Every structure is written in C-alpha cells, then in structure tokens.
N, C-alpha and C positions, 0 to 999 in steps of 0.2 A: 504494500500500500504506500502510495506517495504521501509525503507530509508537506503541507502547505502552511506557511506562516502568513497570516493576513494582518497587516497594519491598517487601522482605520483612523483617519485624522478628521479634524473638525470642519468638514465641508458638508453642506446640506445633502450632497450626493451620498452621504453615509447610509441613507435608507436603501440605496441600491446594493450595498454590500451585504445586506441580509439575503438577498436573492443569490448573490455570488457564493456565499457560504453554503446555502442550500444546494445549489447546482454542483459545487465541488464535492460535497458529501455524496450526492447522488451518483457522481462519477467514481466513487470509491476512495476518495482522498480523505486523509485525516487533516482536519483544519484546526489550527490553534490561532485564536484571535487575540490581538493586543490592540488597545485603544489609547489615544491621547485623552487627556481630561476634557478637551474641547469636544471631542467626538461623543463623549458620554452625555454632553448637554443636548445632543441632537437625537440620539437613539440609545436605548438602554442596553447595557452589557447583557442583561438577562435574555434579550432577543437572540444574541449570538450564542449564548450558552445553550439555549434550547435547540438551536439549529445545528450546532457543532457537537453537542453533547460533551463539551469540555468547559473548564473554567476559563473565563476571560480575564486577562491581566491588564491592569491600567497603570501600574506603577512598578518601578524597579524595586522599591522597598517594601511593598505590601505583599510579602510572601514569607514563608518560614524557611525558604532556601536562599542563601546569600548569593548564589550564582545562577539564579533562575533564568536571567536574561541570556547568559551564555549557554545554558542547557537548551533553551528554546531555539537558539541559533544553530546549535549543533544537530538538532533533531530534524530540521526542515530541509527539504529538497529545493524549495524556491520560496522567496519572500516577496509577496505582493503588497503594495501600499495602494489602497483604493478606498476612498478617494485620496489622492495625493494633492494636498493644498500647496499654495505658494510657500507657506511657512515650512513645511517638511522638505520641500525641494531645496530651499535655501539652507536648511540645517544639513541635509545630506551632502549638498555640494561643497559645504565648508567644514565638514567634519564635526559639527556640533552635536553633542549627545547630552541633552538635558531633560529627556523624558524616555519612557520605555521604547517607543517606536524608533526614535532617532538613535538610541543606544544600540538597539538590535541591528539597525542598518550598518553600524560600524563593526559589530561583532559577527555578522553573517558573512560566510565565505562563498556562498552559492549565488545563483542569479537573482537579481533584484529587479522586479517589474513595477514600474510606477504607472498608475492610471490617473493622470491629472484631472482636476475638476476645479474650476474657478470662473469668475466673471471674465468676459472677453478682454476688458481693459487690463485686468491683472495678468492674464495669460500673455498679452502682447507687450508687457513691460520689458524693457531691456534687461533689467536685473533677473527676471524670471527666465527669459530666454538664455541669458548667460549661464544661469544655474543648470538649465536643461542641457546645454551644450557641455558643460563641465561633467555632469553626471553621465552623459553618453560617452564622453572621452574616458571616463573611469570604468566603463563597461556596463552601466545600467541600461535596462531595457524600458521601453515606453510603449503604451498603447493609448492612443488618443492624445489630446481630447478631440471630441467630435464637434461638428457644427450642429446647432439646433437651438431649441427653446431652453433658456436658462431660468433658474428659479427666481432671479431678480426681475424677470419679465422681458429681458432682452433676448435677442437671437444672435448667435455667433459662435465662435470657437470657445470652448471651455467646458462643454458638457462631457461628463465622465462617460467612457465607453460603456456600452450595455454589458451586463453581467455575462451573457452568453459569449460575447466576443472575448471578454477577459478570460473566461474559462478555456476557450479554444487556444488562446495564447499561452496560458499556463500549461495546458496539456502538451502543446507543441514543444515546450522547453523541457518538460520533465519526461516525455516519452518521444524523443526525436526519431 
C-alpha cells in the first residue's frame, strides 16, 4: 500500500481536500493528514480523521512522540500540499519551518507535489512566481492552479486543481 502525506494549508480550497483524501483511500492508499492552524479554521480535522481513519496532526509539539514529524516523513511515498497557499510556497522556497507542514517539507526526502490555490492577483505576484520557480528548481512538482471561478467571486488563475486530477498525478508518481 502506498503512503501519502497530505498537507492542508489555510486556503478556502481546503474543502476540496476532503474529497482528495476520500479518493486516495478508495485507490488503496494510506493517507496521513497534517494541517496548519489556519486550515483548521476552515475545515475541521475530524473530517479528515473520518475519511482517512487516522489521527490528524496540527502541531509539531502536540504528540507524545518527540520525533513524530520525522516519522511521518519517513513513512510516506509522496507529500502533497493541497491547497498550497502563497504562504506555504514562500516558506518552502526559503526553507522556513515554523509549523508542522513546513517542517515536514524540509524533512521529507521523496517527491513533493504542490496544488496551489489563491486569488489570481496573488498567484500573479512576482514574489509568488519567484517562489514557484525556486521550488521547481529544487525538484518540487506542481499541479495547477487552474483557471475558473474563485471563491472571492473573480474568475482567473488560482483555482486548486480538482481532486480527481490531483489523485491521477499522485498515482502517476508513486506507480510510474
């Protein structure tokens, strides 16, 4: 069974990540979910615990195991961050590890797949594009963002790829 580590950050597209977990489990994958504090403001960890049948982690320190973040990184075949906000892209591109998701990005040795989701203006900012270029140079994988209707009411680039597409991309990398 393939093990997927799924990082969920604080974008409204976090609701799509519930379907992503469900579809990965249906494909026979084990899914361990880690969330930023901002993500927990948008969707409850219990949703992901029910879908993955595993405990969701939200902090490096809220566990009885001192190296839980390292253990999670060692167990996974692929680390997907969906949604990947401008904030997590900046942290990852610059090696900042100040929460569980960003710490895992640094401690994970396998393929890292980002599924960006943000407002079009944010996506088009030079700083965000610079961070994406840096992450690609560092070997990170990307899916999306797609063009479409955004939660802010605008239409444009920034919509997180649909869960089915993300699952296809994950499976492509873990079962080449």
